[in-house]
Biotite code that builds the C-alpha atoms (Angstrom):
import biotite.structure as struc

atoms = struc.array([
    struc.Atom([-0.723, -11.696, 6.915], chain_id="A", res_id=1, res_name="UNK", atom_name="CA", element="C"),
    struc.Atom([-3.876, -10.223, 4.967], chain_id="A", res_id=2, res_name="UNK", atom_name="CA", element="C"),
    struc.Atom([-6.049, -12.684, 3.532], chain_id="A", res_id=3, res_name="UNK", atom_name="CA", element="C"),
    struc.Atom([-7.319, -10.437, 0.667], chain_id="A", res_id=4, res_name="UNK", atom_name="CA", element="C"),
    struc.Atom([-5.972, -8.602, -2.238], chain_id="A", res_id=5, res_name="UNK", atom_name="CA", element="C"),
    struc.Atom([-5.226, -4.904, -1.620], chain_id="A", res_id=6, res_name="UNK", atom_name="CA", element="C"),
    struc.Atom([-4.837, -2.788, -4.293], chain_id="A", res_id=7, res_name="UNK", atom_name="CA", element="C"),
    struc.Atom([-7.858, -3.424, -6.677], chain_id="A", res_id=8, res_name="UNK", atom_name="CA", element="C"),
    struc.Atom([-9.431, 0.239, -6.340], chain_id="A", res_id=9, res_name="UNK", atom_name="CA", element="C"),
    struc.Atom([-9.313, 3.700, -7.811], chain_id="A", res_id=10, res_name="UNK", atom_name="CA", element="C"),
    struc.Atom([-6.066, 4.509, -6.572], chain_id="A", res_id=11, res_name="UNK", atom_name="CA", element="C"),
    struc.Atom([-4.437, 2.315, -9.042], chain_id="A", res_id=12, res_name="UNK", atom_name="CA", element="C"),
    struc.Atom([-6.314, 3.710, -11.867], chain_id="A", res_id=13, res_name="UNK", atom_name="CA", element="C"),
    struc.Atom([-5.119, 7.446, -10.839], chain_id="A", res_id=14, res_name="UNK", atom_name="CA", element="C"),
    struc.Atom([-1.322, 6.755, -10.565], chain_id="A", res_id=15, res_name="UNK", atom_name="CA", element="C"),
    struc.Atom([0.268, 8.702, -13.397], chain_id="A", res_id=16, res_name="UNK", atom_name="CA", element="C"),
    struc.Atom([3.623, 9.606, -11.872], chain_id="A", res_id=17, res_name="UNK", atom_name="CA", element="C"),
    struc.Atom([6.704, 7.827, -9.888], chain_id="A", res_id=18, res_name="UNK", atom_name="CA", element="C"),
    struc.Atom([5.611, 9.337, -6.742], chain_id="A", res_id=19, res_name="UNK", atom_name="CA", element="C"),
    struc.Atom([2.120, 7.859, -7.213], chain_id="A", res_id=20, res_name="UNK", atom_name="CA", element="C"),
    struc.Atom([3.465, 4.432, -7.567], chain_id="A", res_id=21, res_name="UNK", atom_name="CA", element="C"),
    struc.Atom([6.168, 4.874, -4.648], chain_id="A", res_id=22, res_name="UNK", atom_name="CA", element="C"),
    struc.Atom([2.853, 5.687, -2.583], chain_id="A", res_id=23, res_name="UNK", atom_name="CA", element="C"),
    struc.Atom([1.371, 2.572, -3.641], chain_id="A", res_id=24, res_name="UNK", atom_name="CA", element="C"),
    struc.Atom([4.327, 0.244, -3.102], chain_id="A", res_id=25, res_name="UNK", atom_name="CA", element="C"),
    struc.Atom([4.795, 1.913, 0.200], chain_id="A", res_id=26, res_name="UNK", atom_name="CA", element="C"),
    struc.Atom([0.920, 0.941, 1.196], chain_id="A", res_id=27, res_name="UNK", atom_name="CA", element="C"),
    struc.Atom([1.514, -2.302, -0.015], chain_id="A", res_id=28, res_name="UNK", atom_name="CA", element="C"),
    struc.Atom([4.395, -3.004, 1.998], chain_id="A", res_id=29, res_name="UNK", atom_name="CA", element="C"),
    struc.Atom([2.894, -1.488, 5.362], chain_id="A", res_id=30, res_name="UNK", atom_name="CA", element="C"),
    struc.Atom([-0.221, -3.549, 4.530], chain_id="A", res_id=31, res_name="UNK", atom_name="CA", element="C"),
    struc.Atom([1.856, -6.860, 4.897], chain_id="A", res_id=32, res_name="UNK", atom_name="CA", element="C"),
    struc.Atom([3.506, -5.813, 7.907], chain_id="A", res_id=33, res_name="UNK", atom_name="CA", element="C"),
    struc.Atom([6.620, -4.782, 6.418], chain_id="A", res_id=34, res_name="UNK", atom_name="CA", element="C"),
    struc.Atom([8.566, -1.637, 6.822], chain_id="A", res_id=35, res_name="UNK", atom_name="CA", element="C"),
    struc.Atom([10.998, -0.945, 3.566], chain_id="A", res_id=36, res_name="UNK", atom_name="CA", element="C"),
    struc.Atom([10.687, -1.779, -0.107], chain_id="A", res_id=37, res_name="UNK", atom_name="CA", element="C"),
    struc.Atom([12.883, -1.539, -2.910], chain_id="A", res_id=38, res_name="UNK", atom_name="CA", element="C"),
    struc.Atom([11.736, -2.152, -6.718], chain_id="A", res_id=39, res_name="UNK", atom_name="CA", element="C"),
    struc.Atom([14.650, -2.333, -9.133], chain_id="A", res_id=40, res_name="UNK", atom_name="CA", element="C"),
    struc.Atom([15.495, -3.805, -12.360], chain_id="A", res_id=41, res_name="UNK", atom_name="CA", element="C"),
    struc.Atom([17.863, -6.882, -12.266], chain_id="A", res_id=42, res_name="UNK", atom_name="CA", element="C"),
    struc.Atom([19.462, -7.503, -15.303], chain_id="A", res_id=43, res_name="UNK", atom_name="CA", element="C"),
    struc.Atom([22.783, -9.186, -16.181], chain_id="A", res_id=44, res_name="UNK", atom_name="CA", element="C"),
    struc.Atom([24.685, -11.949, -14.295], chain_id="A", res_id=45, res_name="UNK", atom_name="CA", element="C"),
    struc.Atom([27.474, -9.556, -13.217], chain_id="A", res_id=46, res_name="UNK", atom_name="CA", element="C"),
    struc.Atom([25.470, -6.444, -12.689], chain_id="A", res_id=47, res_name="UNK", atom_name="CA", element="C"),
    struc.Atom([23.979, -5.433, -9.359], chain_id="A", res_id=48, res_name="UNK", atom_name="CA", element="C"),
    struc.Atom([21.159, -3.248, -8.097], chain_id="A", res_id=49, res_name="UNK", atom_name="CA", element="C"),
    struc.Atom([21.524, 0.331, -8.597], chain_id="A", res_id=50, res_name="UNK", atom_name="CA", element="C"),
    struc.Atom([19.478, 2.211, -6.209], chain_id="A", res_id=51, res_name="UNK", atom_name="CA", element="C"),
    struc.Atom([19.825, 5.446, -8.186], chain_id="A", res_id=52, res_name="UNK", atom_name="CA", element="C"),
    struc.Atom([18.371, 4.591, -11.371], chain_id="A", res_id=53, res_name="UNK", atom_name="CA", element="C"),
    struc.Atom([15.471, 6.847, -12.382], chain_id="A", res_id=54, res_name="UNK", atom_name="CA", element="C"),
    struc.Atom([13.357, 3.780, -12.531], chain_id="A", res_id=55, res_name="UNK", atom_name="CA", element="C"),
    struc.Atom([14.425, 2.212, -9.043], chain_id="A", res_id=56, res_name="UNK", atom_name="CA", element="C"),
    struc.Atom([11.715, 2.956, -6.211], chain_id="A", res_id=57, res_name="UNK", atom_name="CA", element="C"),
    struc.Atom([12.487, 2.536, -2.624], chain_id="A", res_id=58, res_name="UNK", atom_name="CA", element="C"),
    struc.Atom([11.921, 3.921, 0.834], chain_id="A", res_id=59, res_name="UNK", atom_name="CA", element="C"),
    struc.Atom([15.229, 2.886, 2.615], chain_id="A", res_id=60, res_name="UNK", atom_name="CA", element="C"),
    struc.Atom([16.311, 5.307, 5.339], chain_id="A", res_id=61, res_name="UNK", atom_name="CA", element="C"),
    struc.Atom([19.859, 6.428, 4.869], chain_id="A", res_id=62, res_name="UNK", atom_name="CA", element="C"),
    struc.Atom([20.480, 4.626, 8.242], chain_id="A", res_id=63, res_name="UNK", atom_name="CA", element="C"),
    struc.Atom([19.477, 1.306, 6.837], chain_id="A", res_id=64, res_name="UNK", atom_name="CA", element="C"),
    struc.Atom([21.752, 1.534, 3.415], chain_id="A", res_id=65, res_name="UNK", atom_name="CA", element="C"),
    struc.Atom([24.404, 0.107, 5.095], chain_id="A", res_id=66, res_name="UNK", atom_name="CA", element="C"),
    struc.Atom([27.202, -0.192, 2.691], chain_id="A", res_id=67, res_name="UNK", atom_name="CA", element="C"),
    struc.Atom([25.576, 0.674, -0.555], chain_id="A", res_id=68, res_name="UNK", atom_name="CA", element="C"),
    struc.Atom([26.313, 4.517, 0.550], chain_id="A", res_id=69, res_name="UNK", atom_name="CA", element="C"),
    struc.Atom([23.035, 4.878, -1.288], chain_id="A", res_id=70, res_name="UNK", atom_name="CA", element="C"),
    struc.Atom([23.858, 3.788, -4.643], chain_id="A", res_id=71, res_name="UNK", atom_name="CA", element="C"),
    struc.Atom([24.370, 0.258, -5.626], chain_id="A", res_id=72, res_name="UNK", atom_name="CA", element="C"),
    struc.Atom([24.330, -3.176, -4.212], chain_id="A", res_id=73, res_name="UNK", atom_name="CA", element="C"),
    struc.Atom([26.422, -6.045, -5.656], chain_id="A", res_id=74, res_name="UNK", atom_name="CA", element="C"),
    struc.Atom([25.511, -8.974, -7.929], chain_id="A", res_id=75, res_name="UNK", atom_name="CA", element="C"),
    struc.Atom([26.505, -11.561, -5.325], chain_id="A", res_id=76, res_name="UNK", atom_name="CA", element="C"),
    struc.Atom([24.427, -10.093, -2.697], chain_id="A", res_id=77, res_name="UNK", atom_name="CA", element="C"),
    struc.Atom([22.391, -12.764, -1.444], chain_id="A", res_id=78, res_name="UNK", atom_name="CA", element="C"),
    struc.Atom([18.833, -10.947, -2.241], chain_id="A", res_id=79, res_name="UNK", atom_name="CA", element="C"),
    struc.Atom([19.981, -9.821, -5.505], chain_id="A", res_id=80, res_name="UNK", atom_name="CA", element="C"),
    struc.Atom([21.695, -12.989, -6.504], chain_id="A", res_id=81, res_name="UNK", atom_name="CA", element="C"),
    struc.Atom([18.540, -14.893, -5.660], chain_id="A", res_id=82, res_name="UNK", atom_name="CA", element="C"),
    struc.Atom([15.873, -12.295, -7.318], chain_id="A", res_id=83, res_name="UNK", atom_name="CA", element="C"),
    struc.Atom([17.859, -12.861, -10.545], chain_id="A", res_id=84, res_name="UNK", atom_name="CA", element="C"),
    struc.Atom([17.374, -16.644, -10.369], chain_id="A", res_id=85, res_name="UNK", atom_name="CA", element="C"),
    struc.Atom([13.871, -16.908, -9.254], chain_id="A", res_id=86, res_name="UNK", atom_name="CA", element="C"),
    struc.Atom([10.718, -17.006, -11.203], chain_id="A", res_id=87, res_name="UNK", atom_name="CA", element="C"),
    struc.Atom([8.231, -17.177, -8.526], chain_id="A", res_id=88, res_name="UNK", atom_name="CA", element="C"),
    struc.Atom([7.986, -15.197, -5.083], chain_id="A", res_id=89, res_name="UNK", atom_name="CA", element="C"),
    struc.Atom([10.108, -16.157, -2.239], chain_id="A", res_id=90, res_name="UNK", atom_name="CA", element="C"),
    struc.Atom([10.992, -15.311, 1.339], chain_id="A", res_id=91, res_name="UNK", atom_name="CA", element="C"),
    struc.Atom([14.230, -15.070, 3.023], chain_id="A", res_id=92, res_name="UNK", atom_name="CA", element="C"),
    struc.Atom([15.467, -15.196, 6.596], chain_id="A", res_id=93, res_name="UNK", atom_name="CA", element="C"),
    struc.Atom([18.017, -12.077, 6.439], chain_id="A", res_id=94, res_name="UNK", atom_name="CA", element="C"),
    struc.Atom([19.346, -13.391, 9.924], chain_id="A", res_id=95, res_name="UNK", atom_name="CA", element="C"),
    struc.Atom([20.666, -16.304, 8.050], chain_id="A", res_id=96, res_name="UNK", atom_name="CA", element="C"),
    struc.Atom([21.452, -14.526, 4.833], chain_id="A", res_id=97, res_name="UNK", atom_name="CA", element="C"),
    struc.Atom([22.328, -11.065, 5.586], chain_id="A", res_id=98, res_name="UNK", atom_name="CA", element="C"),
    struc.Atom([21.778, -8.370, 2.763], chain_id="A", res_id=99, res_name="UNK", atom_name="CA", element="C"),
    struc.Atom([23.714, -5.084, 1.826], chain_id="A", res_id=100, res_name="UNK", atom_name="CA", element="C"),
    struc.Atom([20.332, -3.727, 0.724], chain_id="A", res_id=101, res_name="UNK", atom_name="CA", element="C"),
    struc.Atom([19.362, -3.134, 4.373], chain_id="A", res_id=102, res_name="UNK", atom_name="CA", element="C"),
    struc.Atom([22.652, -2.914, 6.033], chain_id="A", res_id=103, res_name="UNK", atom_name="CA", element="C"),
    struc.Atom([23.026, -2.099, 9.341], chain_id="A", res_id=104, res_name="UNK", atom_name="CA", element="C"),
    struc.Atom([18.812, -2.090, 9.783], chain_id="A", res_id=105, res_name="UNK", atom_name="CA", element="C"),
    struc.Atom([17.106, -4.472, 11.953], chain_id="A", res_id=106, res_name="UNK", atom_name="CA", element="C"),
    struc.Atom([15.302, -6.050, 9.212], chain_id="A", res_id=107, res_name="UNK", atom_name="CA", element="C"),
    struc.Atom([15.106, -9.860, 10.100], chain_id="A", res_id=108, res_name="UNK", atom_name="CA", element="C"),
    struc.Atom([13.095, -10.989, 6.642], chain_id="A", res_id=109, res_name="UNK", atom_name="CA", element="C"),
    struc.Atom([12.420, -10.333, 3.128], chain_id="A", res_id=110, res_name="UNK", atom_name="CA", element="C"),
    struc.Atom([9.968, -11.005, 0.620], chain_id="A", res_id=111, res_name="UNK", atom_name="CA", element="C"),
    struc.Atom([10.755, -10.800, -3.110], chain_id="A", res_id=112, res_name="UNK", atom_name="CA", element="C"),
    struc.Atom([8.502, -10.842, -5.817], chain_id="A", res_id=113, res_name="UNK", atom_name="CA", element="C"),
    struc.Atom([9.893, -11.173, -9.722], chain_id="A", res_id=114, res_name="UNK", atom_name="CA", element="C"),
    struc.Atom([8.388, -9.247, -12.249], chain_id="A", res_id=115, res_name="UNK", atom_name="CA", element="C"),
    struc.Atom([8.722, -8.799, -16.064], chain_id="A", res_id=116, res_name="UNK", atom_name="CA", element="C"),
    struc.Atom([7.970, -6.270, -18.616], chain_id="A", res_id=117, res_name="UNK", atom_name="CA", element="C"),
    struc.Atom([6.625, -7.149, -21.879], chain_id="A", res_id=118, res_name="UNK", atom_name="CA", element="C"),
    struc.Atom([10.037, -6.158, -23.376], chain_id="A", res_id=119, res_name="UNK", atom_name="CA", element="C"),
    struc.Atom([11.319, -9.121, -21.147], chain_id="A", res_id=120, res_name="UNK", atom_name="CA", element="C"),
    struc.Atom([13.081, -6.879, -18.481], chain_id="A", res_id=121, res_name="UNK", atom_name="CA", element="C"),
    struc.Atom([13.366, -8.252, -15.342], chain_id="A", res_id=122, res_name="UNK", atom_name="CA", element="C"),
    struc.Atom([12.236, -6.454, -12.266], chain_id="A", res_id=123, res_name="UNK", atom_name="CA", element="C"),
    struc.Atom([11.920, -7.191, -8.655], chain_id="A", res_id=124, res_name="UNK", atom_name="CA", element="C"),
    struc.Atom([10.105, -5.994, -5.750], chain_id="A", res_id=125, res_name="UNK", atom_name="CA", element="C"),
    struc.Atom([11.658, -6.499, -2.187], chain_id="A", res_id=126, res_name="UNK", atom_name="CA", element="C"),
    struc.Atom([10.157, -5.929, 1.109], chain_id="A", res_id=127, res_name="UNK", atom_name="CA", element="C"),
    struc.Atom([11.634, -5.710, 4.444], chain_id="A", res_id=128, res_name="UNK", atom_name="CA", element="C"),
    struc.Atom([10.948, -5.815, 7.833], chain_id="A", res_id=129, res_name="UNK", atom_name="CA", element="C"),
    struc.Atom([10.020, -8.284, 10.595], chain_id="A", res_id=130, res_name="UNK", atom_name="CA", element="C"),
    struc.Atom([7.272, -10.381, 9.300], chain_id="A", res_id=131, res_name="UNK", atom_name="CA", element="C"),
    struc.Atom([7.104, -13.798, 9.678], chain_id="A", res_id=132, res_name="UNK", atom_name="CA", element="C"),
    struc.Atom([6.811, -16.057, 6.554], chain_id="A", res_id=133, res_name="UNK", atom_name="CA", element="C"),
    struc.Atom([3.664, -16.154, 4.879], chain_id="A", res_id=134, res_name="UNK", atom_name="CA", element="C"),
    struc.Atom([1.914, -19.469, 3.684], chain_id="A", res_id=135, res_name="UNK", atom_name="CA", element="C"),
    struc.Atom([1.390, -20.157, 0.056], chain_id="A", res_id=136, res_name="UNK", atom_name="CA", element="C"),
    struc.Atom([-1.725, -18.416, -0.162], chain_id="A", res_id=137, res_name="UNK", atom_name="CA", element="C"),
    struc.Atom([-0.545, -15.335, 1.557], chain_id="A", res_id=138, res_name="UNK", atom_name="CA", element="C"),
    struc.Atom([2.559, -15.060, -0.783], chain_id="A", res_id=139, res_name="UNK", atom_name="CA", element="C"),
    struc.Atom([0.076, -15.359, -3.874], chain_id="A", res_id=140, res_name="UNK", atom_name="CA", element="C"),
    struc.Atom([-1.976, -12.733, -2.805], chain_id="A", res_id=141, res_name="UNK", atom_name="CA", element="C"),
    struc.Atom([1.176, -10.539, -2.253], chain_id="A", res_id=142, res_name="UNK", atom_name="CA", element="C"),
    struc.Atom([2.550, -11.372, -5.477], chain_id="A", res_id=143, res_name="UNK", atom_name="CA", element="C"),
    struc.Atom([-0.723, -10.329, -7.411], chain_id="A", res_id=144, res_name="UNK", atom_name="CA", element="C"),
    struc.Atom([-0.992, -7.159, -6.010], chain_id="A", res_id=145, res_name="UNK", atom_name="CA", element="C"),
    struc.Atom([2.642, -6.313, -6.407], chain_id="A", res_id=146, res_name="UNK", atom_name="CA", element="C"),
    struc.Atom([1.998, -7.379, -10.203], chain_id="A", res_id=147, res_name="UNK", atom_name="CA", element="C"),
    struc.Atom([-1.081, -5.402, -10.507], chain_id="A", res_id=148, res_name="UNK", atom_name="CA", element="C"),
    struc.Atom([0.832, -2.266, -9.420], chain_id="A", res_id=149, res_name="UNK", atom_name="CA", element="C"),
    struc.Atom([3.789, -2.956, -11.389], chain_id="A", res_id=150, res_name="UNK", atom_name="CA", element="C"),
    struc.Atom([1.607, -3.740, -14.878], chain_id="A", res_id=151, res_name="UNK", atom_name="CA", element="C"),
    struc.Atom([0.458, 0.001, -14.290], chain_id="A", res_id=152, res_name="UNK", atom_name="CA", element="C"),
    struc.Atom([3.866, 1.281, -13.403], chain_id="A", res_id=153, res_name="UNK", atom_name="CA", element="C"),
    struc.Atom([4.964, -0.236, -16.753], chain_id="A", res_id=154, res_name="UNK", atom_name="CA", element="C"),
    struc.Atom([2.076, 1.339, -18.819], chain_id="A", res_id=155, res_name="UNK", atom_name="CA", element="C"),
    struc.Atom([2.748, 4.785, -17.716], chain_id="A", res_id=156, res_name="UNK", atom_name="CA", element="C"),
    struc.Atom([6.133, 5.160, -17.038], chain_id="A", res_id=157, res_name="UNK", atom_name="CA", element="C"),
    struc.Atom([8.447, 2.456, -17.901], chain_id="A", res_id=158, res_name="UNK", atom_name="CA", element="C"),
    struc.Atom([7.001, 2.239, -21.573], chain_id="A", res_id=159, res_name="UNK", atom_name="CA", element="C"),
    struc.Atom([6.864, 5.573, -21.979], chain_id="A", res_id=160, res_name="UNK", atom_name="CA", element="C"),
    struc.Atom([10.441, 5.937, -21.133], chain_id="A", res_id=161, res_name="UNK", atom_name="CA", element="C"),
    struc.Atom([10.952, 3.618, -23.623], chain_id="A", res_id=162, res_name="UNK", atom_name="CA", element="C"),
    struc.Atom([9.301, 5.610, -26.331], chain_id="A", res_id=163, res_name="UNK", atom_name="CA", element="C"),
    struc.Atom([11.144, 8.806, -25.692], chain_id="A", res_id=164, res_name="UNK", atom_name="CA", element="C"),
    struc.Atom([14.430, 6.971, -25.949], chain_id="A", res_id=165, res_name="UNK", atom_name="CA", element="C"),
    struc.Atom([15.687, 8.730, -22.788], chain_id="A", res_id=166, res_name="UNK", atom_name="CA", element="C"),
    struc.Atom([18.173, 6.697, -21.127], chain_id="A", res_id=167, res_name="UNK", atom_name="CA", element="C"),
    struc.Atom([19.077, 6.744, -17.208], chain_id="A", res_id=168, res_name="UNK", atom_name="CA", element="C"),
    struc.Atom([21.594, 9.305, -17.371], chain_id="A", res_id=169, res_name="UNK", atom_name="CA", element="C"),
    struc.Atom([19.581, 11.594, -19.450], chain_id="A", res_id=170, res_name="UNK", atom_name="CA", element="C"),
    struc.Atom([16.600, 11.295, -16.960], chain_id="A", res_id=171, res_name="UNK", atom_name="CA", element="C"),
    struc.Atom([18.631, 11.875, -14.075], chain_id="A", res_id=172, res_name="UNK", atom_name="CA", element="C"),
    struc.Atom([20.049, 15.252, -15.583], chain_id="A", res_id=173, res_name="UNK", atom_name="CA", element="C"),
    struc.Atom([16.363, 16.368, -16.598], chain_id="A", res_id=174, res_name="UNK", atom_name="CA", element="C"),
    struc.Atom([15.487, 15.579, -12.965], chain_id="A", res_id=175, res_name="UNK", atom_name="CA", element="C"),
    struc.Atom([18.203, 18.108, -11.636], chain_id="A", res_id=176, res_name="UNK", atom_name="CA", element="C"),
    struc.Atom([17.435, 20.436, -13.996], chain_id="A", res_id=177, res_name="UNK", atom_name="CA", element="C"),
    struc.Atom([13.733, 20.266, -12.721], chain_id="A", res_id=178, res_name="UNK", atom_name="CA", element="C"),
    struc.Atom([14.926, 21.282, -9.536], chain_id="A", res_id=179, res_name="UNK", atom_name="CA", element="C"),
    struc.Atom([16.960, 24.435, -10.705], chain_id="A", res_id=180, res_name="UNK", atom_name="CA", element="C"),
    struc.Atom([20.177, 23.132, -11.019], chain_id="A", res_id=181, res_name="UNK", atom_name="CA", element="C"),
    struc.Atom([22.701, 24.576, -13.688], chain_id="A", res_id=182, res_name="UNK", atom_name="CA", element="C"),
    struc.Atom([25.205, 22.525, -15.752], chain_id="A", res_id=183, res_name="UNK", atom_name="CA", element="C"),
    struc.Atom([27.755, 23.273, -13.208], chain_id="A", res_id=184, res_name="UNK", atom_name="CA", element="C"),
    struc.Atom([26.206, 22.150, -10.423], chain_id="A", res_id=185, res_name="UNK", atom_name="CA", element="C"),
    struc.Atom([24.835, 19.026, -11.900], chain_id="A", res_id=186, res_name="UNK", atom_name="CA", element="C"),
    struc.Atom([28.388, 18.083, -13.034], chain_id="A", res_id=187, res_name="UNK", atom_name="CA", element="C"),
    struc.Atom([29.642, 17.973, -9.792], chain_id="A", res_id=188, res_name="UNK", atom_name="CA", element="C"),
    struc.Atom([26.580, 15.929, -8.244], chain_id="A", res_id=189, res_name="UNK", atom_name="CA", element="C"),
    struc.Atom([26.958, 13.313, -11.049], chain_id="A", res_id=190, res_name="UNK", atom_name="CA", element="C"),
    struc.Atom([30.932, 13.252, -11.149], chain_id="A", res_id=191, res_name="UNK", atom_name="CA", element="C"),
    struc.Atom([30.784, 14.556, -15.025], chain_id="A", res_id=192, res_name="UNK", atom_name="CA", element="C"),
    struc.Atom([32.417, 17.629, -16.847], chain_id="A", res_id=193, res_name="UNK", atom_name="CA", element="C"),
    struc.Atom([29.987, 20.489, -17.804], chain_id="A", res_id=194, res_name="UNK", atom_name="CA", element="C"),
    struc.Atom([30.771, 19.909, -21.429], chain_id="A", res_id=195, res_name="UNK", atom_name="CA", element="C"),
    struc.Atom([29.476, 16.233, -21.013], chain_id="A", res_id=196, res_name="UNK", atom_name="CA", element="C"),
    struc.Atom([26.112, 17.850, -19.030], chain_id="A", res_id=197, res_name="UNK", atom_name="CA", element="C"),
    struc.Atom([25.352, 20.061, -21.616], chain_id="A", res_id=198, res_name="UNK", atom_name="CA", element="C"),
    struc.Atom([26.024, 17.249, -24.515], chain_id="A", res_id=199, res_name="UNK", atom_name="CA", element="C"),
    struc.Atom([23.413, 15.091, -22.470], chain_id="A", res_id=200, res_name="UNK", atom_name="CA", element="C"),
    struc.Atom([20.966, 18.171, -22.122], chain_id="A", res_id=201, res_name="UNK", atom_name="CA", element="C"),
    struc.Atom([21.471, 18.801, -26.018], chain_id="A", res_id=202, res_name="UNK", atom_name="CA", element="C"),
    struc.Atom([20.275, 14.828, -26.827], chain_id="A", res_id=203, res_name="UNK", atom_name="CA", element="C"),
    struc.Atom([17.398, 15.196, -24.478], chain_id="A", res_id=204, res_name="UNK", atom_name="CA", element="C"),
    struc.Atom([16.480, 18.644, -26.400], chain_id="A", res_id=205, res_name="UNK", atom_name="CA", element="C"),
    struc.Atom([16.464, 16.465, -29.502], chain_id="A", res_id=206, res_name="UNK", atom_name="CA", element="C"),
    struc.Atom([14.476, 13.517, -28.520], chain_id="A", res_id=207, res_name="UNK", atom_name="CA", element="C"),
    struc.Atom([11.800, 15.519, -26.820], chain_id="A", res_id=208, res_name="UNK", atom_name="CA", element="C"),
    struc.Atom([11.504, 17.604, -29.690], chain_id="A", res_id=209, res_name="UNK", atom_name="CA", element="C"),
    struc.Atom([11.969, 21.036, -27.787], chain_id="A", res_id=210, res_name="UNK", atom_name="CA", element="C"),
    struc.Atom([13.964, 23.857, -27.847], chain_id="A", res_id=211, res_name="UNK", atom_name="CA", element="C"),
    struc.Atom([15.176, 24.910, -24.236], chain_id="A", res_id=212, res_name="UNK", atom_name="CA", element="C"),
    struc.Atom([15.419, 23.956, -21.224], chain_id="A", res_id=213, res_name="UNK", atom_name="CA", element="C"),
    struc.Atom([12.062, 25.305, -19.533], chain_id="A", res_id=214, res_name="UNK", atom_name="CA", element="C"),
    struc.Atom([10.418, 23.395, -22.574], chain_id="A", res_id=215, res_name="UNK", atom_name="CA", element="C"),
    struc.Atom([12.341, 20.120, -21.545], chain_id="A", res_id=216, res_name="UNK", atom_name="CA", element="C"),
    struc.Atom([11.293, 19.813, -18.072], chain_id="A", res_id=217, res_name="UNK", atom_name="CA", element="C"),
    struc.Atom([7.581, 20.987, -18.914], chain_id="A", res_id=218, res_name="UNK", atom_name="CA", element="C"),
    struc.Atom([7.460, 17.884, -21.469], chain_id="A", res_id=219, res_name="UNK", atom_name="CA", element="C"),
    struc.Atom([8.989, 15.393, -18.999], chain_id="A", res_id=220, res_name="UNK", atom_name="CA", element="C"),
    struc.Atom([6.598, 16.387, -16.476], chain_id="A", res_id=221, res_name="UNK", atom_name="CA", element="C"),
    struc.Atom([3.609, 16.106, -18.601], chain_id="A", res_id=222, res_name="UNK", atom_name="CA", element="C"),
    struc.Atom([4.950, 12.913, -19.641], chain_id="A", res_id=223, res_name="UNK", atom_name="CA", element="C"),
    struc.Atom([5.469, 11.436, -16.102], chain_id="A", res_id=224, res_name="UNK", atom_name="CA", element="C"),
    struc.Atom([9.205, 10.733, -17.021], chain_id="A", res_id=225, res_name="UNK", atom_name="CA", element="C"),
    struc.Atom([9.801, 12.924, -13.518], chain_id="A", res_id=226, res_name="UNK", atom_name="CA", element="C"),
    struc.Atom([7.464, 13.747, -10.651], chain_id="A", res_id=227, res_name="UNK", atom_name="CA", element="C"),
])
């Protein structure tokens, strides 16, 4: 394991959108000799982890998503359950406690770092791979790096999402609209009616104080709501 904090340079200050933070977390994971990561909110006792949430970041390959089908992991999953209870970073042996987050993948271990926003929302960064258990000093450095990146992520992404008032579904629809999808196509993708999609879009236009979809996408890009 490395013996020095990693992300203290200009890359952190230059991060302004979700792709930038995806790269930062991925670099942190690789620096710690792990392969994959999941950053997600961990909320109520009965709620699992939603990998499709606009606020979730992960680099799990399709072949490693296992029982999740790329969507969500139940609250009873051992990694999810322990992440809800933990207040300090921890190591897990996945051979002893298999997780649906990696499913059929070859990850043998995980390190999880609980993270919190000033609004008391709980998040957790989980790294998966084959690395051995770190000592307390190494684990503290990993937690420091994760906290530094997450603090910046909160400042430029999560807090802004809160200010705009867009919920997860509305951000999903803005993202699909930015990729050129019509209301009918978005409805099929998300399992909604076309009328419901149009209602969401109308609500987003009001919240962002714009008058059409082009302005909606441009505003979302400028604010970092979508990358």
